[in-house]
ZABA-481631 format. One record per residue (C-alpha): residue in three letters; x, y, z. Coordinates in pm, whole numbers, plus 50000, padded with zeros to 5 digits. Example, Ala and Ser with C-alpha at 12.3 -4.5 7.8 and 13.67 -1.06 7.14 Angstrom:
BEGIN
ALA512304955050780/SER513674989450714/
// end
This chain:
BEGIN
MET499814999250023/ASP503105024450103/VAL504245019849715/PHE500955026349530/TYR500535061949760/ILE504445070249787/PRO506615054749494/GLU509545064749641/ALA509485041749972/THR511895015449985/PHE511804983450167/LEU514094981550439/GLU513854947050604/SER511254924350777/ILE512034911151114/GLY509314891751330/GLN506534906051339/GLU507714942951233/ILE508354957550837/THR510244984150811/PHE510165008850510/ILE512385042650449/LEU509825068950333/PRO511195095050125/TYR511315135550301/SER509485149950037/GLY505895131550111/ALA505865155750433/ARG505535183250168/ASP503415170649914/GLY500665154950132/THR501565117650077/PHE502065110850435/ALA498435125550522/THR496725100750262/LEU499125071250351/PHE498355073550704/HIS494685079650654/LYS494215048250465/LEU496415028250687/ASP493925040550961/LEU490575029050766/SER492784995250649/MET494184983650977/GLY491664955851064/LYS491954942050690/LEU495124943550681/GLY495624925650984/LEU497894955251136/THR497944965351531/SER499954992951502/TYR502195015051310/GLY504605041351359/ILE506965068851272/SER510355078651352/ASP512835104051207/THR516135098551094/THR519065104451315/LEU522925111051282/GLU523565075451381/GLU520535058451210/VAL521875018551105/ASN521955010950775/LEU520174977750776/MET521894955250595/SER522854920850555/ALA526724917650681/GLY527274881250641/LEU529404866850951/ASN532294844850881/GLY533094832451215/ARG532394795051241/GLY535254779951056/SER534034752550790/THR533314728451069/VAL532864720951411/ILE534944696151638/THR532954676251890/GLY533464647852101/TRP536964637752194/LYS538704657951966/LEU537294690152083/ILE538304677852432/ARG541684676652295/ARG541294710552125/GLN540464726252454/PHE542564710352702/LEU545704724752444/ALA543704757152412/LEU543554761552807/PHE547084750052805/ILE548474778952543/LYS545974805452750/ARG548184791353052/PHE551264795252884/HIS550794833352760/HIS550054843853092/ALA552504826953260/ARG555434842753004/ARG554114878153078/SER553454874253462/ARG556604889253669/LYS555014882253966/GLY554544846253883/ILE558164842453810/ILE559034854754172/ALA556824841054364/GLN557494803954168/VAL561244806654111/VAL563144836054254/LEU561904833654618/PRO561744793854680/ALA565594792954514/PHE566714819054744/PHE565204802655111/VAL566304773155022/CYS569784784854966/LEU569834807155270/SER568454771055515/LEU571674753855324/ILE573944780955383/PHE573134783455755/SER573424744155770/LEU577414745455695/ILE578034773255928/VAL577034743656223/PRO579774716456188/PRO578224679756126/PHE578574656056414/ASN581594629956385/GLU583284608656632/TYR585714623056831/PRO589814614356686/SER592644594656821/LEU595104617156987/GLU598644609156933/LEU600284612957258/GLN603794632757251/PRO605424662157440/TRP604894685957119/MET601074682257165/TYR601254711657430/ASP602824738657188/LEU606114751457205/PRO608424754957347/GLN609494724257519/THR611814723357798/THR613374684957877/PHE616324673258095/TYR618344641858073/SER621264626658344/ASN623634601858230/ASP624674585958549/MET626474555358389/PRO628624569958065/GLU631004536358078/HIS628004513457986/ALA627584509657647/GLU623774504857623/VAL623154533157824/SER625634557257556/ARG623794538357300/VAL619984553057477/VAL621454585057510/ASP622564590357150/THR619464580256966/LEU617494607157245/LEU620084633657129/ASN621154629556790/ASN619754607156610/PRO616724606256524/GLY615844624756873/PHE612844626457086/GLY610264602857005/THR608804600256619/ARG608874635456548/CYS611514630356270/MET610724600656136/GLY610834603555772/LEU610114638855817/PRO612554667655778/CYS613374682356163/SER613984718956214/SER617334734356109/ALA617504752856426/TYR618844730056636/SER622544740856834/ASP625244731257027/TRP625944728357349/PHE626424760357610/THR626384774457896/PRO623964804857984/SER626194828658090/VAL625394846058484/ASP625954870058693/GLN629544876258795/SER628374879059196/VAL626514846459108/THR629714829558991/ASP632224842459278/ILE629784825659508/PHE630284792059351/ASP634264801759321/ASN634994812459673/GLY632494788559879/ASN632984751659990/TRP630334728059765/SER629734694859780/MET627454668559642/SER625524668059950/ASN625964707259957/PRO625914721959599/SER624534757759650/PRO622644779459877/SER619544765360021/CYS616014782459960/GLU613604783960247/CYS610504772060265/SER607174778760423/THR607204769960805/PRO604474775661086/GLU606434803361225/ARG607184820360897/SER604084812760646/ILE605284823760255/MET603654814359961/LEU607254808859708/PRO610374795159840/ASP612584822559935/CYS615664815359775/PRO619284839259741/PRO621074839959493/GLY623294809959323/ALA620454788959455/GLY620194752359271/GLY623874764659121/LEU624824773758811/PRO623154769758481/PRO623774737258323/PRO624824730757937/GLN621914732657702/ARG621034729257367/VAL618244736457109/GLN617474697356989/ASN615914689956588/THR612834687956760/THR612764721556869/ASP613094705357265/THR615114726457471/LEU617454698657640/LEU619004706157969/ASN622144681958065/LEU622254673958453/THR624434643758418/GLY627024647058791/ARG624164671458944/ASN621834658559236/MET618794659559122/SER616674661559394/ASP618294700259462/PHE616184710759146/LEU612914723659208/VAL610094713758986/TRP606684728258904/PHE603734703858870/TYR601184712558587/ASN597924696158641/GLN596164704258302/ALA598714681158110/TRP597124647858201/HIS598734632157870/GLY602324647057990/ILE603684614158211/VAL602304592357910/SER604174617357621/PHE607514615157779/LEU607354582257880/SER607154573457501/VAL609854590157426/ALA611834570957709/ASN610784544457527/ASN611444551557176/GLY615134559057309/ILE615514525957481/LEU614134507957161/ARG616504527856944/GLY618844520957168/ASN618794481957140/LEU617714477356778/PRO620564450956606/MET623774464256482/GLY623184476456122/GLU619534489856182/ASP619134528356103/PRO617314536556452/ARG615464566556181/HIS613324539356096/HIS612284524956411/GLY609734543056634/ILE606804537956895/SER603824556656832/VAL600824565257149/SER597724575957065/ASN594474582057303/HIS591184566657155/PRO588354578557315/LEU585634558257431/ASN582524545957236/LEU579744571557321/THR576614557357549/LYS573154550157409/GLU572154583857599/GLN575074601457464/LEU574364588157064/SER570694600957118/TYR571704634257189/ALA574234638556922/ALA571844622556692/MET568884650156802/ALA571504676756817/THR572444669456428/THR569184665956355/SER568024701156513/THR570354716156192/ASP568294700455961/VAL564924714356123/VAL565974743755991/VAL566684730155668/SER563264717055684/ILE561524744355798/CYS563484764855513/VAL562514741655259/ILE558604742255400/PHE558664781155364/ALA559924782754993/MET557534760354892/SER554684777655043/PHE554874802354809/ILE554844784854510/PRO550884766554516/ALA549484798954702/SER550874815054406/PHE548634794254133/VAL545304806354284/LEU546204843354218/PHE545344835953833/LEU542104809953915/ILE540544839454166/GLN541464865053868/GLU539434844053626/ARG536614838353844/VAL535734874953970/SER536404886653607/LYS534424858753510/ALA537074848753257/LYS536044810553358/HIS531894811953340/LEU532944828853008/GLN534724797252889/PHE532234774153058/VAL529524794052841/SER532234785852567/GLY531924748252589/VAL534054736752810/ASN533844709553054/PRO534514723553397/ALA536694692953440/VAL538634698353183/TYR539134730853263/TRP540494719453618/PHE542344689153481/THR544274709653257/ASN544724741253527/PHE546314712253731/VAL548594698753461/TRP550064735753385/ASP550144738553778/MET552264706953787/CYS554434714953483/ASN554924750153654/TYR555874734653969/ILE558334710653846/VAL560544737553759/PRO561424756154093/CYS561544720254231/ILE564064705953992/ILE565774741354077/VAL565754733554457/ILE566874698954372/LEU570064712554208/ILE570744734554518/PHE570454706654755/LEU573034691854498/CYS574904716054519/PHE575744717754859/GLN576194679854858/GLN574244675455237/LYS574374635555276/ALA571194636855455/TYR569994647155108/VAL571554637454837/SER573544607154878/PRO572184578354655/PRO569924561654913/ASN568534594355026/LEU568084613354657/PRO565224592154546/ALA563014600154871/LEU564014639454834/ILE562704640254480/LEU559754618554563/LEU558554641954866/LEU559094675054612/VAL557134660054363/PHE554124642154557/TYR553604675854812/GLY553144693854471/TRP550794670054393/ALA548894673254715/ILE549184709054783/THR548494720054411/PRO544134707254420/MET544154720154809/MET544734750754725/TYR541794752154449/PRO538654753154681/ALA540034786654779/SER539454802154455/PHE535754797254511/ILE536204819954875/PHE538394846954822/SER537634876054532/VAL540894890854583/PRO543944873054464/SER546424893454683/THR544764888754995/ALA544334851854875/TYR547784844054845/VAL548954862155161/ALA546014840155328/LEU547394807955145/THR550634815455216/CYS550554816155593/ILE548524791255622/ASN550914766755454/LEU553324783455708/PHE551644775355989/ILE550584742755934/GLY554324729855807/ILE556604746956027/ASN554044742456361/GLY553454704556310/SER556984699256195/ILE558324714456515/ALA555714701756744/THR556364668456666/PHE560454670056691/ILE560174690857018/MET558164658657170/GLU560464633757072/LEU563574652857335/PHE560964643157582/ASP562214608357671/ASP559164591757812/ASP556514569457707/VAL553424591357738/SER555504620757539/ASP556174595657249/LYS552614575957249/HIS551144613257251/ASN553364619456929/ALA552854591956759/LYS549244599456753/LEU549804634256648/LYS552154624756360/GLN549284601656217/VAL546664632856285/LEU549024655656086/LEU549314631555753/ILE546444648155659/PHE548234675455545/PRO550724679655282/HIS553064707855478/PHE553764684555719/CYS554244657955513/LEU557104671255327/GLY558524688455663/ARG558404654855857/GLY559804638155579/LEU562604658855554/ILE563524655955937/ASP563224619855956/MET565904614555647/ALA567914641155857/LYS567554618456150/ASN568234586055974/GLN571134599555803/ALA572554607656102/MET571974578156317/ALA573784558256029/THR576894584856105/LEU576624570956460/TYR575794537756429/ALA577004522056070/ASN574124493856098/ARG571324519356154/PHE570614531855827/GLU566874525755742/ASP565614527655389/PRO564494561055337/LEU561464550055133/SER559694523955389/TRP556584528855537/GLY558444540355888/MET560384562955661/VAL558184590455426/GLY556664556955282/LYS553554566255462/ASN554094602955365/LEU554214597754955/LEU551234574255051/ALA548904604755223/MET550394631354978/THR549504608254700/ILE545364601154832/GLN545094642454897/GLY545894652854579/ILE543234625754445/VAL540804638154762/MET540804676454699/PHE541244673354292/THR538074652854313/PHE536624679654604/THR537074708654347/ILE535284692954085/LEU532184687754345/LEU532294723254448/GLN532784739254083/TYR529294714953977/LYS527864727454303/PHE527354689954453/PHE526974708654798/SER524524735554673/LYS521024740254742/SER518614762554564/MET510374804754595/THR508424837054499/THR504144867654276/GLU502554909254177/GLU499594914953940/GLU500904909653548/ASP500484926053242/VAL498194919352986/ASP501024911752715/VAL502794893252997/ALA500274870253060/ARG499344864152761/GLU503044853452647/ARG502944829952995/GLN499584813952886/ARG501304809852527/VAL504294788752699/TYR502354772852941/GLU499854758752638/GLY503224746252468/LYS502844768152165/ALA506624779152202/GLU508294746752141/ASN509994758851814/ASP511204789151996/LEU514844790652001/LEU515174803252340/LYS511864798052600/ILE511864812152964/CYS509314795853225/ASP508894811753571/LEU512274824753578/THR513064834853917/LYS515954847354091/VAL515454852754496/CYS517464880954593/GLY518634892354920/LEU519554923255046/CYS522784920254865/PHE520814922554553/GLY519024954654648/LEU516654972454385/LEU518715002254311/GLY520965014654123/ILE521195016553730/ASN521214979153719/GLY518344970553961/ALA516034961853748/GLY517154926253706/LYS518404921853393/THR522074909853498/THR520874885953716/THR518654873253424/PHE521714867953215/LYS523694854453512/MET520874826453542/LEU520204821653259/THR523924818553165/GLY524654788553471/ASP526454817853662/ILE524274816953945/PRO521774789754065/VAL518174795853944/SER515994798854254/GLY512574786654085/GLY510694781053740/GLU512544770253453/ALA514384780053070/PHE515204759652736/LEU517684770052524/ASN517464754452188/GLY515294727952416/TYR517754723952618/SER517264728853001/ILE519044755053216/ARG518674735953495/THR519434698953388/GLU521274706753049/MET523644732353124/ARG526434719952946/HIS524284716252607/VAL522734750252676/HIS526244763652722/GLN527254749252335/ASN524524768752192/MET525434798652349/GLY527574830652359/TYR528004857352606/CYS528884894852664/PRO528784897653014/GLN528664934753165/PHE532204936853274/ASP534764924553050/ALA535894887653122/ILE539624893352977/ASP543254882753084/ASN545154918853100/LEU548404896752984/LEU546764883952665/THR546874898952353/GLY543514903452179/ARG544464881851882/GLU545374854852141/HIS541494861052338/LEU539844852851991/GLU542184822451887/PHE541574809152188/TYR538034809552182/ALA537964796751867/ARG539714767651998/LEU537044763552246/ARG534384763651994/GLY535624737551818/VAL537344756451512/PRO539484734151282/GLU543264747151370/GLU543794752951036/GLU541014777651048/VAL542184797051388/ALA543814822251272/MET541554831551008/VAL538444830851247/ALA540334853751472/GLU541524875251191/TRP537914880451133/GLY536924890051475/ILE539754915551473/GLN539304934551146/LYS534974934551199/LEU535734947151523/GLY538444972351427/LEU540844957751644/VAL543204958651377/LYS546174988251531/TYR545974967251871/THR545964932051783/ASN549174920651944/LYS548864944252209/SER548084931652557/ALA544634931752635/GLY544994953752964/THR546574983252725/TYR543314988052573/SER540755016052655/GLY537285008052788/GLY535475009452397/ASN538264986752291/LYS537514961452563/ARG533934960552480/LYS534894953552127/LEU537024923452220/SER534354907752461/THR531724911352177/ALA533644895851908/MET534764867652176/ALA530724863852200/LEU530604859651829/ILE533284837351752/GLY531964800851646/CYS528744819651568/PRO526544804851856/PRO522764802851770/VAL521744823152084/VAL524214855552198/PHE524034872952539/LEU525014906452498/ASP524884923652823/GLU525904966852721/PRO527994953052452/THR527854987052301/THR529175008952645/GLY532095030352536/MET532155025452171/ASP532425052651943/PRO529465054051660/LYS531285038351409/ALA531825009551601/ARG528355006551733/ARG527055011551379/PHE529114982551291/LEU527994963951579/TRP524234965851504/ASP524984950251132/CYS526784925351304/ILE523244917651549/LEU521094923451272/SER523054898851058/VAL522994875951323/ILE519204877851357/LYS519024871750989/GLU520704840050969/GLY517994824251214/ARG519834826951578/SER518624849751852/VAL520464878451995/ILE519634888452383/LEU520854918052459/THR520824953452700/SER521354983452653/HIS521675019052788/SER520735036252444/MET516995035852363/GLU517565042452045/GLU519585013151997/CYS516744989652101/GLU514395010851836/ALA516584999651564/LEU517144963951641/CYS514654946151856/THR511814930451748/ARG510374924352103/MET511294936552420/ALA510284933852764/ILE510714960253040/MET511434942453397/VAL510904961953704/ASN511934951654096/GLY513054916853894/ARG509774915653708/PHE508404919453357/LYS506174951153354/CYS505374949952941/LEU505984925252668/GLY505884929952297/SER506994945852007/ILE508834985952001/GLN505634999451851/HIS503464976652022/LEU504774994352368/LYS504995028852203/ASN501605028652095/ARG500155012152413/PHE502575031052688/GLY503925059652493/ASP502685095652532/GLY501985103252128/TYR504095119051870/THR506975143551909/VAL506565172751642/ILE509295197451597/ILE508515231551396/ARG511395252051288/VAL509865286951138/GLY511535310050897/GLY511705346550850/SER514015375051012/PRO512925377351305/PRO510655342051303/ALA507265349351395/LEU506435317751627/LYS502875334851758/PRO500975324551438/VAL502415288851447/GLU501645286651834/ASP497925298951769/PHE497535276351454/VAL498425245651652/LEU496385253551985/LYS493415258751745/LYS494105225451549/PHE495365202051794/PRO493955216952186/ASP495315185352360/SER499175195752214/ILE501855203252495/LEU504535226452404/LYS507495215252541/GLU510245239252410/LYS510655270852248/HIS513525280552094/HIS514775310251828/ASN513015295551541/THR511715261251652/LEU509045248251866/HIS508825212752028/TYR505205201652099/GLN504165166652232/PHE500465149652035/PRO499115128252241/TYR498175093752025/LYS494705096451874/LEU493355071851586/GLY494435089851320/ALA496375116751457/LEU499295107351217/ALA497115115050901/LYS495225147851054/ILE499075160351200/PHE500315158950818/SER496865170250646/GLN497085202450889/PHE500615212050828/THR501225204750462/SER498385229050403/HIS498995256250602/GLN502865254750570/HIS503345281250311/ARG501085307850508/LEU502805299550868/CYS506395302850695/VAL507105269050846/GLU510815259150691/ASP510605222250787/TYR508725199051055/SER509565164651184/VAL507025140751319/SER508285111951545/GLN506555088851762/THR507295087652115/THR510725070052212/LEU511525045752484/ASP513145076252615/GLN509905091252705/VAL507785060352799/GLU508015068953188/SER504815045253320/PHE507105019053491/ALA509775044753624/GLU507315052653883/THR507395018954033/GLN511145019354071/THR513265047154239/VAL515775048753976/THR515465056453627/PHE514115024353482/GLN516245004953198/LEU515134984552923/VAL516154948253027/ILE515874919952797/TYR515604925052418/ILE515014894252243/ALA515914896651846/LYS514854866251682/LEU514094858751300/
// end
């Protein structure tokens, strides 16, 4: 009909229940608009029309043409091959993130190596326990110089002369010069000089063997003195002496009364008697050798061996040695506590940013997600583990790197990673700030590992049966913690090596049950149990999942249609979907209507409190995995990894969607080109502006061409060019037979794109229908803008004309040459407006005028029921 009345009209599109035409502006001048709208009013029943409307063209009007997408690839991988591709995609993502994360390198490599080095350096400061060595007894053990004397009372005896010769000359005292070069600082015999007065005493006195020199006076009862009182010359003239080749000073007392010499007794030289007896015995041995034997080749060496330690002494020595290794084990626990805590940072970041949920929406099985992260974390853990083992090898600590002990050390470290890594995973469901989680988990690891190891070690120091019994039970209880298994295992290895050093036959196999065998088994079980527990948490195994208000007639009609089974062919079907909101979900702010909560329920981010929804025939309550495979999702906040580039993001999600590997780069390039990210493709996403991040998030949702696309405010922060392109993409998706569910702050955007929409207030639908239907039912009529010519423009005649012809109109604004009116909606209103203004345009000097139906921005009837400005919540665009 419009073509009959307006031949220049152009068909734009037919989407759902609406047909859109572009009408030439000349129709407003020649009166054809008035004729057209009058005929439409008369023929609405005949044509099957429920309503119609008109909208003025804006600067951002979308050119609604097909813009065929190419983001799927030639085929879609499924089954086990898809699981392998997703595993590879997740692994590549973790690799790109790790190689750009400096904090991760410090926490996982630098800190563990530093603390292990520190502990081993400390262990070198404390000397290891060894048995006391044997002590060779000789006069020189009491330091230099030594003074010795001899007296040859039988010079005529040949045997005595030989003994004296071996003592004095060849080879000298003891065994000091046997096979070794002796001192060259020996001297000939000489007599020390004395004062002349002393010489005169002996030259002029009458001295004999019985009275050889002046006598000393000792302490008496009448006169008490501490030291003898000796006059000059007491003891006689100094005897001849010389320095031996053994560095001794030898005095010749031959012919003197030995009792005349005062000898001081030194009670600290415990081995002095035995040492000098050894010297004498060597002289006797050499003096009685057969003729022709070289005395330098014969000698007697005397050594004192310590007594064996008692059982108590050995136990104390073992514990003292092990105490040093306790410090080593504590430092190892300290070092290895940073690594698993750092693994959780990435997982928390992905959960909080909704990147993990977006990956599930893209088809990733939760089990595959956690298995891939566990494999990556173990591969990542092996690197610092190898570094720690190499450090132990460099320090050559026998308790850890001897051939029997090294396998036990390696297994302890590896199984510790196996157990502690999945034990940290449940924390990713609790914490929301990665740094807080890192500090808390590190402290927990240190507290359990250090306190448990030290407590059991200290209790071993108490030598009583009660303490031993309680300690044994405590050790069994603490085996549930891998931190204790590692620390206690290292202590037991050190203690075992210490006992082997003290007792040659007391070494126990480090891998036996009594040593680290039970620790390894416990950590094996812990790893399996905690990984299973994490999977159950992800599937909400331990979680449990109520709700009414008068409905709008259109909403009630749609509900009844669904209940009666007339929506079986709809791609998305929602049945009584509800979400019970506590105080944390207040109906305040711009998002208070409930649209984001609805998206979260439909995508499985939060549990559904009541009702049901079906996507492509799959229930969101029982078949969420199939639901995820049929949807794309752009969340309200960008779920991106700041360390990955835009291209890496798109390639990652292309792999998750099952795009063949040879086409991944092409599909990613499609997203880059279409969303205008060419200049930023190889830059980290964290450096993107807010608009470019939204472009990237939208491209990620469109990758793989899912049947339903959820877009939560996708154009926020976009420039007009990018926004117009996105509108083209959305329209092309609709025309391909797929559905787009979006939210937006731009009401004009909704008018341009949506075929049906629902307005939600306080979590419930308040109205439902097409854009035109909502305008007609809830709008305030038409907006007429009149621009008057002339200088100055005569506005009064125009105002009088409008008031006369349209008494119900309201003058909203008045400017220099422009009048802005609000006309109420009535049957035939459009025809009357165009007819009157066409007929009187020249008389009133009206240069031009525009007529448009009230936009969604001007529909305010629902805003009164919510304290914040209402928003459009869900727009269902469907072919």
